[in-house]
DSSP file (Angstrom, degrees, kcal/mol; ACC not computed):
  #  RESIDUE AA STRUCTURE BP1 BP2  ACC     N-H-->O    O-->H-N    N-H-->O    O-->H-N    TCO  KAPPA ALPHA  PHI   PSI    X-CA   Y-CA   Z-CA
    1    1 A M              0   0    0      0, 0.0     2,-0.4     0, 0.0   101,-0.1   0.000 360.0 360.0 360.0 138.0   75.7  285.1  181.2
    2    2 A T        -     0   0    0    100,-0.0     2,-0.3     3,-0.0     5,-0.1  -0.730 360.0-163.4 -92.2 137.5   77.8  282.0  182.0
    3    3 A T    >   -     0   0    0     -2,-0.4     3,-0.7     1,-0.1     4,-0.3  -0.743  35.2-103.9-113.9 167.1   78.6  281.1  185.5
    4    4 A D  G >  S+     0   0    0     -2,-0.3     3,-0.9     1,-0.2    -1,-0.1   0.862 117.7  58.4 -57.3 -37.4   81.3  278.8  186.9
    5    5 A A  G 3  S+     0   0    0      1,-0.2    -1,-0.2    -3,-0.0    -3,-0.0   0.830 120.5  25.7 -65.6 -32.1   78.7  276.1  187.6
    6    6 A N  G <  S+     0   0    0     -3,-0.7    -1,-0.2     2,-0.0    -2,-0.2   0.090  86.3 142.1-119.3  24.8   77.6  275.9  184.0
    7    7 A M    <   -     0   0    0     -3,-0.9     3,-0.1    -4,-0.3    -3,-0.1  -0.479  50.4-123.0 -70.2 128.0   80.7  277.1  182.2
    8    8 A P        -     0   0    0      0, 0.0     3,-0.1     0, 0.0    -1,-0.1  -0.202  41.2 -79.6 -63.6 162.4   81.4  275.3  178.9
    9    9 A A        -     0   0    0      1,-0.1    63,-0.4     0, 0.0     2,-0.0  -0.221  61.7 -82.4 -60.0 153.3   84.7  273.6  178.4
   10   10 A T        -     0   0    0     -3,-0.1     2,-0.3    61,-0.1    63,-0.2  -0.336  49.0-148.3 -59.6 134.3   87.6  275.7  177.5
   11   11 A A        -     0   0    0     61,-1.5     2,-0.4    -3,-0.1    63,-0.2  -0.671   3.6-148.4-102.5 160.2   87.7  276.5  173.8
   12   12 A R        -     0   0    0     -2,-0.3     3,-0.1    61,-0.1    61,-0.1  -0.993  15.1-127.1-128.4 137.1   90.7  277.0  171.6
   13   13 A A        -     0   0    0     -2,-0.4     5,-0.1     1,-0.1    57,-0.0  -0.455  44.9 -87.1 -72.7 154.1   91.0  279.2  168.6
   14   14 A P    >>  -     0   0    0      0, 0.0     3,-1.5     0, 0.0     4,-0.9  -0.197  41.5-105.8 -58.8 157.4   92.3  277.5  165.4
   15   15 A A  H 3> S+     0   0    0      1,-0.3     4,-1.2     2,-0.2     3,-0.4   0.821 117.1  64.1 -57.0 -35.3   96.1  277.5  165.0
   16   16 A F  H 3> S+     0   0    0      1,-0.2     4,-2.7     2,-0.2    -1,-0.3   0.802  95.8  60.0 -63.3 -26.1   96.0  280.2  162.3
   17   17 A V  H <> S+     0   0    0     -3,-1.5     4,-2.9     1,-0.2    -1,-0.2   0.915 102.1  51.5 -67.0 -42.2   94.6  282.7  164.9
   18   18 A A  H  < S+     0   0    0     -4,-0.9    -1,-0.2    -3,-0.4    -2,-0.2   0.813 114.7  44.6 -63.1 -29.3   97.7  282.2  167.0
   19   19 A I  H  X S+     0   0    0     -4,-1.2     4,-0.6     2,-0.1    -2,-0.2   0.897 119.5  39.3 -80.1 -42.9   99.8  283.0  164.0
   20   20 A L  H  X S+     0   0    0     -4,-2.7     4,-2.9     1,-0.2     3,-0.4   0.813  99.2  73.8 -80.1 -31.2   97.8  286.0  162.7
   21   21 A N  H  X S+     0   0    0     -4,-2.9     4,-3.0     1,-0.2     5,-0.2   0.886  95.8  49.3 -55.9 -44.7   97.0  287.7  166.0
   22   22 A P  H  > S+     0   0    0      0, 0.0     4,-1.8     0, 0.0    -1,-0.2   0.886 114.1  47.1 -62.6 -34.9  100.5  289.1  166.6
   23   23 A V  H  X S+     0   0    0     -4,-0.6     4,-2.3    -3,-0.4    -2,-0.2   0.944 115.2  44.5 -68.2 -48.1  100.6  290.5  163.0
   24   24 A I  H  X S+     0   0    0     -4,-2.9     4,-2.9     1,-0.2     5,-0.3   0.891 110.9  55.2 -64.1 -39.4   97.1  292.0  163.4
   25   25 A R  H  X S+     0   0    0     -4,-3.0     4,-2.4    -5,-0.3    -1,-0.2   0.910 109.8  46.4 -59.7 -42.6   97.9  293.4  166.8
   26   26 A R  H  X S+     0   0    0     -4,-1.8     4,-1.7    -5,-0.2    -2,-0.2   0.913 112.7  49.2 -66.9 -42.5  101.0  295.2  165.4
   27   27 A L  H  <>S+     0   0    0     -4,-2.3     5,-2.2     2,-0.2     4,-0.2   0.936 115.4  43.4 -62.7 -46.1   99.0  296.6  162.4
   28   28 A L  H ><5S+     0   0    0     -4,-2.9     3,-1.4     1,-0.2    62,-0.5   0.894 111.9  54.4 -65.8 -39.0   96.2  297.8  164.7
   29   29 A G  H 3<5S+     0   0    0     -4,-2.4    -1,-0.2    -5,-0.3    -2,-0.2   0.803 104.6  54.5 -63.8 -29.5   98.8  299.1  167.2
   30   30 A A  T 3<5S-     0   0    0     -4,-1.7    -1,-0.3    -5,-0.1    -2,-0.2   0.485 123.0-108.0 -82.3  -2.9  100.4  301.1  164.4
   31   31 A G  T < 5 +     0   0    0     -3,-1.4    -3,-0.2     1,-0.3    60,-0.1   0.536  67.9 148.1  91.3   6.4   97.1  302.7  163.6
   32   32 A L      < -     0   0    0     -5,-2.2    -1,-0.3    -6,-0.2    58,-0.2  -0.570  52.2-113.8 -76.0 136.8   96.4  300.9  160.4
   33   33 A P        +     0   0    0      0, 0.0    -1,-0.1     0, 0.0     5,-0.1  -0.458  33.7 178.3 -70.2 140.9   92.6  300.3  159.7
   34   34 A F    >   -     0   0    0      1,-0.5     3,-1.6     3,-0.4    -6,-0.1  -0.427  48.8 -95.1-142.0  60.4   91.7  296.6  159.8
   35   35 A G  T 3  S-     0   0    0      1,-0.2    -1,-0.5    21,-0.1     0, 0.0  -0.349  93.2 -18.6  63.1-138.5   87.9  296.6  159.2
   36   36 A P  T 3  S+     0   0    0      0, 0.0    21,-2.4     0, 0.0    -1,-0.2   0.327 105.9 123.1 -83.7  10.4   85.8  296.4  162.4
   37   37 A N  E <   +A   56   0A   0     -3,-1.6    -3,-0.4    19,-0.2     2,-0.3  -0.463  31.7 168.2 -81.1 144.3   88.8  295.2  164.4
   38   38 A V  E     -A   55   0A   0     17,-2.7    17,-2.3    -2,-0.2     2,-0.5  -0.853  39.4-100.1-136.8 171.1   90.2  296.9  167.5
   39   39 A L  E     -AB  54  88A   0     49,-2.7    49,-2.6    -2,-0.3     2,-0.5  -0.886  31.7-160.4 -97.9 130.1   92.6  296.1  170.3
   40   40 A L  E     -AB  53  87A   0     13,-3.0    13,-2.3    -2,-0.5     2,-0.6  -0.953   3.9-165.9-111.5 119.5   91.0  294.9  173.5
   41   41 A T  E     +AB  52  86A   0     45,-2.8    45,-2.1    -2,-0.5    11,-0.2  -0.935  15.0 167.4-111.8 122.0   93.2  295.1  176.6
   42   42 A V  E     -A   51   0A   0      9,-2.7     9,-2.9    -2,-0.6     2,-0.2  -0.985  38.1-110.3-133.4 138.6   92.0  293.2  179.6
   43   43 A P  E     -A   50   0A   0      0, 0.0    39,-0.2     0, 0.0     6,-0.2  -0.484  44.2-101.9 -67.6 139.7   93.8  292.4  182.9
   44   44 A G     >  -     0   0    0      5,-2.1     4,-1.3    -2,-0.2    31,-0.0  -0.339  27.2-127.1 -58.9 140.9   94.5  288.7  183.2
   45   45 A R  T  4 S+     0   0    0      1,-0.2    -1,-0.1     2,-0.1    33,-0.0   0.750 103.3  19.7 -68.7 -23.7   92.1  287.1  185.6
   46   46 A T  T  4 S+     0   0    0      3,-0.1    -1,-0.2     0, 0.0    -2,-0.1   0.737 133.9  36.4-111.4 -37.1   94.8  285.5  187.8
   47   47 A S  T  4 S-     0   0    0      2,-0.1    -2,-0.1     1,-0.0     0, 0.0   0.782  85.3-141.0 -87.9 -27.9   97.9  287.5  187.0
   48   48 A G     <  +     0   0    0     -4,-1.3    -3,-0.1     1,-0.3     3,-0.0   0.394  53.9 141.4  78.1  -4.8   96.4  291.0  186.6
   49   49 A V        -     0   0    0     -6,-0.2    -5,-2.1     1,-0.1    -1,-0.3  -0.544  61.7-107.0 -71.5 130.4   98.9  291.5  183.7
   50   50 A P  E     -A   43   0A   0      0, 0.0     2,-0.4     0, 0.0    -1,-0.1  -0.369  35.2-162.5 -61.9 133.1   97.2  293.4  180.8
   51   51 A R  E     -A   42   0A   0     -9,-2.9    -9,-2.7    -2,-0.1     2,-0.5  -0.972   0.8-158.7-118.6 130.9   96.5  291.1  177.8
   52   52 A T  E     +A   41   0A   0     -2,-0.4   -11,-0.2   -11,-0.2   -27,-0.1  -0.943  16.5 166.8-117.8 127.5   95.8  292.6  174.4
   53   53 A V  E     -A   40   0A   0    -13,-2.3   -13,-3.0    -2,-0.5     2,-0.4  -0.979  36.7-115.0-134.4 147.0   94.0  290.8  171.6
   54   54 A P  E     +A   39   0A   0      0, 0.0     2,-0.3     0, 0.0   -15,-0.2  -0.686  41.7 172.0 -78.9 135.2   92.5  292.0  168.4
   55   55 A V  E     -A   38   0A   0    -17,-2.3   -17,-2.7    -2,-0.4     2,-0.4  -0.961  32.6-115.4-138.0 155.9   88.7  291.6  168.3
   56   56 A A  E     -A   37   0A   0     -2,-0.3    11,-0.6    11,-0.3     2,-0.5  -0.776  26.0-140.1 -91.6 136.8   86.0  292.6  165.9
   57   57 A V  E     -C   66   0A   0    -21,-2.4     2,-0.5    -2,-0.4     9,-0.2  -0.838   8.1-151.1 -97.3 131.7   83.4  295.1  167.2
   58   58 A I  E     -C   65   0A   0      7,-3.1     7,-2.3    -2,-0.5     2,-0.6  -0.900   9.9-160.2 -99.9 125.5   79.8  294.6  166.2
   59   59 A E  E     +C   64   0A   0     -2,-0.5     2,-0.4     5,-0.2     5,-0.2  -0.942  18.7 163.4-112.1 122.7   77.8  297.8  166.0
   60   60 A V  E >  S-C   63   0A   0      3,-2.1     3,-1.4    -2,-0.6    -2,-0.0  -0.988  70.1 -14.2-138.1 124.3   74.0  297.6  166.2
   61   61 A D  T 3  S-     0   0    0     -2,-0.4     3,-0.1     1,-0.3    -1,-0.1   0.897 126.9 -53.5  51.8  48.2   71.7  300.5  167.0
   62   62 A D  T 3  S+     0   0    0      1,-0.2     2,-0.3    -3,-0.0    -1,-0.3   0.703 115.8 115.7  60.7  21.5   74.5  302.7  168.2
   63   63 A R  E <   -C   60   0A   0     -3,-1.4    -3,-2.1    92,-0.0     2,-0.4  -0.913  57.2-139.7-117.4 149.4   75.7  300.0  170.6
   64   64 A R  E     +CD  59 154A   0     90,-0.6    90,-2.8    -2,-0.3     2,-0.3  -0.898  21.8 176.4-114.3 139.5   79.0  298.2  170.5
   65   65 A F  E     -CD  58 153A   0     -7,-2.3    -7,-3.1    -2,-0.4     2,-0.4  -0.962  18.6-155.8-136.3 151.2   79.5  294.5  171.2
   66   66 A V  E     -CD  57 152A   0     86,-2.3    86,-2.9    -2,-0.3     2,-0.4  -0.977  18.3-177.1-122.5 145.4   82.4  292.0  171.1
   67   67 A Q  E     - D   0 151A   0    -11,-0.6   -11,-0.3    -2,-0.4    84,-0.2  -0.995  26.1-123.0-144.1 142.5   81.7  288.4  170.6
   68   68 A S    >   -     0   0    0     82,-2.3     3,-1.2    -2,-0.4   -13,-0.0  -0.780  14.6-170.5 -93.4 110.6   83.9  285.3  170.6
   69   69 A P  T 3  S+     0   0    0      0, 0.0    -1,-0.2     0, 0.0    80,-0.0   0.662  90.5  50.7 -69.1 -13.1   83.6  283.3  167.4
   70   70 A F  T 3  S-     0   0    0      1,-0.3     2,-0.2   -59,-0.1    79,-0.1   0.244 105.8-129.4-110.8  12.3   85.7  280.6  169.1
   71   71 A G  S <  S+     0   0    0     -3,-1.2     2,-2.2     1,-0.1    -1,-0.3  -0.527  72.5   9.7  85.5-143.7   83.8  280.2  172.4
   72   72 A E  S    S+     0   0    0    -63,-0.4   -61,-1.5    -2,-0.2    -1,-0.1  -0.432  81.9 157.0 -80.3  68.1   85.2  280.3  175.9
   73   73 A V    >>  -     0   0    0     -2,-2.2     4,-1.9   -63,-0.2     3,-0.7  -0.363  57.6 -92.1 -88.3 173.3   88.7  281.5  175.1
   74   74 A N  H 3> S+     0   0    0      1,-0.3     4,-2.7     2,-0.2     5,-0.2   0.873 122.7  54.3 -57.5 -43.5   91.1  283.3  177.5
   75   75 A W  H 3> S+     0   0    0      1,-0.2     4,-2.5     2,-0.2    -1,-0.3   0.859 107.9  52.6 -63.2 -30.8   90.1  286.8  176.6
   76   76 A V  H <> S+     0   0    0     -3,-0.7     4,-2.6     2,-0.2    -1,-0.2   0.943 111.1  45.1 -65.8 -48.0   86.5  286.0  177.3
   77   77 A R  H  X S+     0   0    0     -4,-1.9     4,-1.9     1,-0.2    -2,-0.2   0.881 114.5  49.4 -64.8 -37.3   87.3  284.6  180.7
   78   78 A N  H  X S+     0   0    0     -4,-2.7     4,-2.6    -5,-0.2     5,-0.3   0.923 112.8  46.4 -66.1 -43.8   89.5  287.6  181.5
   79   79 A L  H  X S+     0   0    0     -4,-2.5     4,-3.0    -5,-0.2    -2,-0.2   0.885 110.9  52.6 -67.1 -38.6   86.8  290.1  180.3
   80   80 A R  H  < S+     0   0    0     -4,-2.6    -1,-0.2     1,-0.2    -2,-0.2   0.915 113.7  44.0 -61.2 -42.9   84.1  288.2  182.3
   81   81 A A  H  < S+     0   0    0     -4,-1.9    -2,-0.2    -5,-0.2    -1,-0.2   0.895 121.4  38.0 -70.4 -40.6   86.3  288.4  185.5
   82   82 A A  H  < S-     0   0    0     -4,-2.6    -2,-0.2   -39,-0.2    -3,-0.2   0.883  82.1-155.7 -81.3 -39.5   87.4  292.1  185.0
   83   83 A G     <  +     0   0    0     -4,-3.0    15,-2.5    -5,-0.3     2,-0.3   0.559  69.3  65.1  73.2   6.1   84.1  293.5  183.7
   84   84 A E  E     + E   0  97A   0     13,-0.3     2,-0.3    -5,-0.2    13,-0.2  -0.981  55.3 168.8-154.9 161.7   86.1  296.3  182.0
   85   85 A A  E     - E   0  96A   0     11,-2.1    11,-2.7    -2,-0.3     2,-0.5  -0.945  34.1-107.5-159.7 175.3   88.7  296.8  179.3
   86   86 A I  E     -BE  41  95A   0    -45,-2.1   -45,-2.8    -2,-0.3     2,-0.5  -0.987  27.7-156.5-115.1 128.8   90.5  299.4  177.2
   87   87 A V  E     -BE  40  94A   0      7,-2.9     7,-2.5    -2,-0.5     2,-0.5  -0.926  10.4-168.4-106.4 127.0   89.5  299.5  173.5
   88   88 A T  E     +BE  39  93A   0    -49,-2.6   -49,-2.7    -2,-0.5     2,-0.4  -0.966  15.4 167.8-121.3 127.2   92.2  301.0  171.2
   89   89 A K  E >  S- E   0  92A   0      3,-2.5     3,-2.0    -2,-0.5     2,-0.3  -0.934  71.4 -45.6-136.1 112.2   91.5  301.9  167.6
   90   90 A G  T 3  S-     0   0    0    -62,-0.5   -59,-0.2    -2,-0.4   -58,-0.1  -0.519 124.1 -23.4  64.3-126.5   94.3  303.9  166.0
   91   91 A R  T 3  S+     0   0    0     -2,-0.3     2,-0.5   -60,-0.1    -1,-0.3   0.470 115.6 104.2 -93.9  -2.7   95.3  306.6  168.5
   92   92 A D  E <   -E   89   0A   0     -3,-2.0    -3,-2.5     2,-0.0     2,-0.4  -0.702  47.7-176.8 -85.8 122.1   91.9  306.5  170.3
   93   93 A R  E     -E   88   0A   0     -2,-0.5     2,-0.4    -5,-0.2    -5,-0.2  -0.973   3.8-176.8-118.0 131.8   91.9  304.7  173.6
   94   94 A Q  E     -E   87   0A   0     -7,-2.5    -7,-2.9    -2,-0.4     2,-0.4  -0.987  22.4-138.2-135.0 127.5   88.7  304.3  175.5
   95   95 A A  E     -E   86   0A   0     -2,-0.4    62,-2.6    -9,-0.2     2,-0.3  -0.681  33.9-178.0 -79.6 133.9   88.0  302.7  178.9
   96   96 A V  E     -EF  85 156A   0    -11,-2.7   -11,-2.1    -2,-0.4     2,-0.4  -0.945  29.6-130.2-133.8 152.6   84.8  300.6  178.7
   97   97 A D  E     -EF  84 155A   0     58,-3.1    58,-2.7    -2,-0.3     2,-0.6  -0.830  26.2-144.8 -92.9 142.6   82.6  298.6  181.0
   98   98 A A  E     - F   0 154A   0    -15,-2.5     2,-0.6    -2,-0.4    56,-0.2  -0.949  14.3-171.3-115.5 118.1   81.9  295.1  179.5
   99   99 A I  E     - F   0 153A   0     54,-2.5    54,-3.0    -2,-0.6     2,-0.2  -0.935  20.1-134.2-112.1 117.8   78.5  293.7  180.3
  100  100 A E  E     - F   0 152A   0     -2,-0.6     2,-0.3    52,-0.2    52,-0.3  -0.518  21.2-134.7 -73.6 134.5   77.9  290.1  179.3
  101  101 A L        -     0   0    0     50,-2.7    50,-0.4    -2,-0.2    -1,-0.1  -0.633  15.2-115.3 -88.8 144.9   74.7  289.5  177.5
  102  102 A E     >  -     0   0    0     -2,-0.3     4,-2.7     1,-0.1     3,-0.5  -0.464  37.5-107.4 -67.2 150.6   72.3  286.6  178.2
  103  103 A P  H  > S+     0   0    0      0, 0.0     4,-2.2     0, 0.0    43,-0.1   0.841 118.4  54.8 -53.6 -38.0   72.1  284.2  175.2
  104  104 A D  H  > S+     0   0    0      2,-0.2     4,-1.0     1,-0.2    40,-0.0   0.909 112.6  42.5 -64.6 -40.3   68.6  285.4  174.3
  105  105 A A  H  > S+     0   0    0     -3,-0.5     4,-1.4     1,-0.2     3,-0.3   0.907 114.3  51.0 -69.6 -42.2   69.7  289.0  174.1
  106  106 A A  H  X S+     0   0    0     -4,-2.7     4,-2.9     1,-0.2    -2,-0.2   0.832 101.2  64.1 -64.0 -31.9   72.9  288.1  172.3
  107  107 A A  H  X S+     0   0    0     -4,-2.2     4,-2.5    -5,-0.3    -1,-0.2   0.903 101.4  49.6 -59.7 -42.3   70.8  286.0  169.7
  108  108 A G  H  X S+     0   0    0     -4,-1.0     4,-2.2    -3,-0.3    -1,-0.2   0.900 111.8  47.6 -64.3 -40.7   69.1  289.2  168.5
  109  109 A V  H  X S+     0   0    0     -4,-1.4     4,-2.8     2,-0.2     5,-0.2   0.928 112.1  50.4 -65.4 -44.6   72.4  291.0  168.1
  110  110 A L  H  X S+     0   0    0     -4,-2.9     4,-3.6     1,-0.2     5,-0.5   0.919 110.1  50.4 -58.0 -43.9   73.9  288.1  166.3
  111  111 A Q  H  X S+     0   0    0     -4,-2.5     4,-1.7     1,-0.2    -1,-0.2   0.921 113.3  44.8 -63.0 -44.1   70.9  287.9  164.0
  112  112 A D  H  < S+     0   0    0     -4,-2.2    -1,-0.2     1,-0.2    -2,-0.2   0.898 120.9  40.3 -64.5 -40.4   71.2  291.6  163.2
  113  113 A A  H  < S+     0   0    0     -4,-2.8     4,-0.4    -5,-0.2    -2,-0.2   0.894 124.2  33.5 -78.3 -41.1   74.9  291.5  162.7
  114  114 A L  H  X S+     0   0    0     -4,-3.6     4,-2.3    -5,-0.2     3,-0.4   0.721  95.5  84.4 -91.7 -22.1   75.3  288.2  160.8
  115  115 A G  H  X S+     0   0    0     -4,-1.7     4,-0.9    -5,-0.5    -1,-0.2   0.896  92.0  47.1 -48.9 -51.5   72.1  288.1  158.8
  116  116 A P  H  4 S+     0   0    0      0, 0.0     3,-0.5     0, 0.0    -1,-0.2   0.871 112.5  50.4 -61.4 -35.6   73.5  290.2  155.9
  117  117 A Y  H >4 S+     0   0    0     -3,-0.4     3,-1.2    -4,-0.4    -2,-0.2   0.845 103.7  58.2 -71.5 -32.9   76.7  288.1  155.7
  118  118 A L  H 3< S+     0   0    0     -4,-2.3    -1,-0.2     1,-0.3    -3,-0.1   0.710 105.9  50.8 -69.2 -18.9   74.8  284.9  155.6
  119  119 A R  T 3< S+     0   0    0     -4,-0.9     2,-0.4    -3,-0.5    -1,-0.3   0.456  91.5  98.0 -93.9  -2.2   73.1  286.2  152.5
  120  120 A S    <>  -     0   0    0     -3,-1.2     4,-2.2    -4,-0.2    -3,-0.0  -0.733  65.0-150.3 -90.6 129.7   76.4  287.1  150.8
  121  121 A R  T  4 S+     0   0    0     -2,-0.4    -1,-0.1     1,-0.2    -4,-0.0   0.877  98.6  44.6 -62.1 -36.8   77.9  284.6  148.4
  122  122 A L  T  4 S+     0   0    0      1,-0.1     4,-0.3     2,-0.1    -1,-0.2   0.913 124.0  29.1 -76.0 -44.3   81.4  285.7  149.3
  123  123 A L  T  > S+     0   0    0     -6,-0.2     4,-2.3     1,-0.2     3,-0.4   0.683  97.6  82.3 -96.5 -19.6   81.1  285.8  153.1
  124  124 A A  H  X S+     0   0    0     -4,-2.2     4,-2.7     1,-0.2     5,-0.2   0.891  89.4  54.4 -56.2 -43.2   78.5  283.2  153.9
  125  125 A P  H  > S+     0   0    0      0, 0.0     4,-1.1     0, 0.0    -1,-0.2   0.898 110.2  47.1 -60.0 -38.2   80.9  280.2  153.8
  126  126 A L  H >> S+     0   0    0     -3,-0.4     4,-1.0    -4,-0.3     3,-0.5   0.937 112.9  48.1 -66.3 -46.4   83.3  281.9  156.3
  127  127 A V  H >X S+     0   0    0     -4,-2.3     4,-2.7     1,-0.2     3,-0.6   0.899 108.8  54.7 -61.9 -40.1   80.4  282.8  158.7
  128  128 A R  H 3< S+     0   0    0     -4,-2.7    -1,-0.2     1,-0.2    -2,-0.2   0.762 101.1  59.4 -66.8 -24.4   79.1  279.2  158.4
  129  129 A Q  H << S+     0   0    0     -4,-1.1    -1,-0.2    -3,-0.5    -2,-0.2   0.831 116.1  33.6 -70.1 -30.4   82.5  277.9  159.5
  130  130 A L  H << S+     0   0    0     -4,-1.0     2,-0.4    -3,-0.6    -2,-0.2   0.794 127.4  32.3 -93.5 -33.0   82.2  279.8  162.7
  131  131 A F  S  < S-     0   0    0     -4,-2.7     2,-1.8    -5,-0.2    -1,-0.2  -0.973  72.9-130.7-129.6 139.5   78.5  279.6  163.3
  132  132 A H        +     0   0    0     -2,-0.4     2,-0.3     9,-0.1    -4,-0.1  -0.520  67.0 124.5 -87.7  70.1   76.0  276.9  162.5
  133  133 A L        -     0   0    0     -2,-1.8    -2,-0.1    -6,-0.1    -3,-0.0  -0.910  42.1-164.1-132.1 155.0   73.6  279.3  160.9
  134  134 A E    >   -     0   0    0     -2,-0.3     3,-2.0     4,-0.1   -16,-0.1  -0.835  43.3 -97.1-128.9 166.8   71.8  279.7  157.5
  135  135 A P  T 3  S+     0   0    0      0, 0.0   -16,-0.1     0, 0.0   -17,-0.1   0.814 126.5  43.7 -56.4 -29.4   70.0  282.7  156.0
  136  136 A N  T 3  S+     0   0    0    -18,-0.1   -21,-0.0     2,-0.0    -3,-0.0   0.125  83.7 143.8-103.5  20.9   66.7  281.3  157.2
  137  137 A S    <   -     0   0    0     -3,-2.0     2,-0.1     1,-0.1    -4,-0.1  -0.271  47.5-120.6 -62.2 146.5   67.9  280.2  160.7
  138  138 A T     >  -     0   0    0      1,-0.1     4,-1.9     4,-0.0     5,-0.2  -0.303  23.0-105.8 -81.8 167.6   65.3  280.6  163.5
  139  139 A S  H  > S+     0   0    0      1,-0.2     4,-2.3     2,-0.2     5,-0.1   0.854 122.9  57.4 -59.9 -35.1   65.7  282.7  166.6
  140  140 A E  H  > S+     0   0    0      2,-0.2     4,-2.3     1,-0.2    -1,-0.2   0.877 103.8  51.6 -64.8 -37.7   66.2  279.5  168.5
  141  141 A A  H  > S+     0   0    0      2,-0.2     4,-2.0     1,-0.2    -1,-0.2   0.904 110.4  48.4 -65.5 -40.9   69.2  278.6  166.2
  142  142 A Y  H  X S+     0   0    0     -4,-1.9     4,-2.4     2,-0.2    -2,-0.2   0.897 110.9  51.0 -65.0 -39.3   70.7  282.0  166.9
  143  143 A A  H  X S+     0   0    0     -4,-2.3     4,-1.6     2,-0.2    -2,-0.2   0.896 108.1  52.5 -64.7 -39.4   70.1  281.5  170.7
  144  144 A A  H  X S+     0   0    0     -4,-2.3     4,-0.7     1,-0.2    -1,-0.2   0.909 111.9  45.6 -62.2 -41.9   71.8  278.2  170.5
  145  145 A E  H >X S+     0   0    0     -4,-2.0     4,-1.3     1,-0.2     3,-0.8   0.882 107.9  57.6 -68.1 -37.6   74.9  279.8  168.8
  146  146 A A  H 3< S+     0   0    0     -4,-2.4    -1,-0.2     1,-0.3    -2,-0.2   0.829 100.5  57.5 -63.2 -31.1   74.8  282.6  171.4
  147  147 A R  H 3< S+     0   0    0     -4,-1.6    -1,-0.3     1,-0.2    -2,-0.2   0.784 111.8  42.3 -68.6 -25.0   75.2  280.1  174.2
  148  148 A L  H << S+     0   0    0     -3,-0.8    -2,-0.2    -4,-0.7    -1,-0.2   0.637 115.8  49.9 -92.6 -17.0   78.4  278.8  172.5
  149  149 A H  S  < S-     0   0    0     -4,-1.3    -1,-0.2   -78,-0.1   -77,-0.0  -0.814  84.0-141.8-128.9  89.0   79.8  282.3  171.6
  150  150 A P        -     0   0    0      0, 0.0   -82,-2.3     0, 0.0     2,-0.4  -0.132  17.3-161.1 -55.0 144.0   79.8  284.7  174.6
  151  151 A M  E     -D   67   0A   0    -50,-0.4   -50,-2.7   -84,-0.2     2,-0.4  -0.981   7.0-167.2-131.4 141.5   79.0  288.3  173.8
  152  152 A F  E     -DF  66 100A   0    -86,-2.9   -86,-2.3    -2,-0.4     2,-0.5  -0.977  18.0-135.3-127.0 138.9   79.6  291.5  175.7
  153  153 A E  E     -DF  65  99A   0    -54,-3.0   -54,-2.5    -2,-0.4     2,-0.6  -0.807  21.1-144.1 -87.9 135.4   78.3  295.0  175.3
  154  154 A L  E     -DF  64  98A   0    -90,-2.8   -90,-0.6    -2,-0.5     2,-0.5  -0.900  18.9-174.9-102.8 118.5   81.0  297.6  175.6
  155  155 A R  E     - F   0  97A   0    -58,-2.7   -58,-3.1    -2,-0.6     3,-0.1  -0.955  31.6-110.4-117.4 129.7   79.9  300.8  177.2
  156  156 A R  E     - F   0  96A   0     -2,-0.5   -60,-0.3   -60,-0.2     2,-0.1  -0.297  40.8-110.3 -54.9 132.0   82.1  303.9  177.5
  157  157 A K        -     0   0    0    -62,-2.6     2,-0.3     1,-0.1   -62,-0.1  -0.427  31.7-117.9 -65.8 138.6   83.1  304.4  181.1
  158  158 A K        -     0   0    0     -2,-0.1     2,-0.5    -3,-0.1    -1,-0.1  -0.599  22.6-127.0 -76.6 136.9   81.4  307.5  182.7
  159  159 A V        -     0   0    0     -2,-0.3     2,-0.8     1,-0.0     3,-0.1  -0.767  19.9-129.6 -86.4 125.4   83.9  310.1  183.8
  160  160 A D    >   -     0   0    0     -2,-0.5     3,-1.1     1,-0.2    -1,-0.0  -0.665  18.6-166.7 -78.9 109.6   83.2  311.0  187.4
  161  161 A A  T 3  S+     0   0    0     -2,-0.8    -1,-0.2     1,-0.2    -2,-0.0   0.711  83.7  60.6 -70.5 -20.7   83.0  314.9  187.4
  162  162 A S  T 3         0   0    0      1,-0.2    -1,-0.2    -3,-0.1    -2,-0.1   0.586 360.0 360.0 -83.9  -8.7   83.3  315.0  191.2
  163  163 A A    <         0   0    0     -3,-1.1    -1,-0.2     0, 0.0    -2,-0.1   0.494 360.0 360.0 -78.1 360.0   86.7  313.3  191.3
C-alpha cells in the first residue's frame, strides 16, 4: 500500500486513453460488452463528485482486482482515499470495498493474470509496453512492477441485515 510519505510522482495515462475513455465509457454504459472492462465510479478525493472511468477487472481464484497500468493516476488516488466504489457492468451495479494490495501480494496476482498474455505472440507486445516483464520474469520483477502499478481487490459490500 502506498502512503503519502512514499507516494510516487503523479502518473499520466497516454493521450490515446483520454480520447478512448469517453467512447468506452459510453459503450459500457449502454451495456455493450467490452472484454473484462467495467465502469468504476469513485467519489473525487477532494470534491466528492462521483468520477467514472472504465477499468479492466482481473479475476484470479474467484477474487476480483483492478490495477492501474499507468501508475498513480487520478482514479487510483480517488479509490485509495474512498476505499469504496460502484462497479457497473451492463445493468448490474455493485457496491464494493476496495482494499489496496501490498506490492508482494499484487505481484502474485500480476503473475497469474499476465503470465498467459506474455506467452502470446499477439498480446505480449502490448503487455510489454505497459509492464517491463517477459515470460520468464522473476517474482522480484513482478514485485517491482507491482510497486509502480497499484492494485486493489474489489470485495462486494456486505448488506447489513439489521438495518
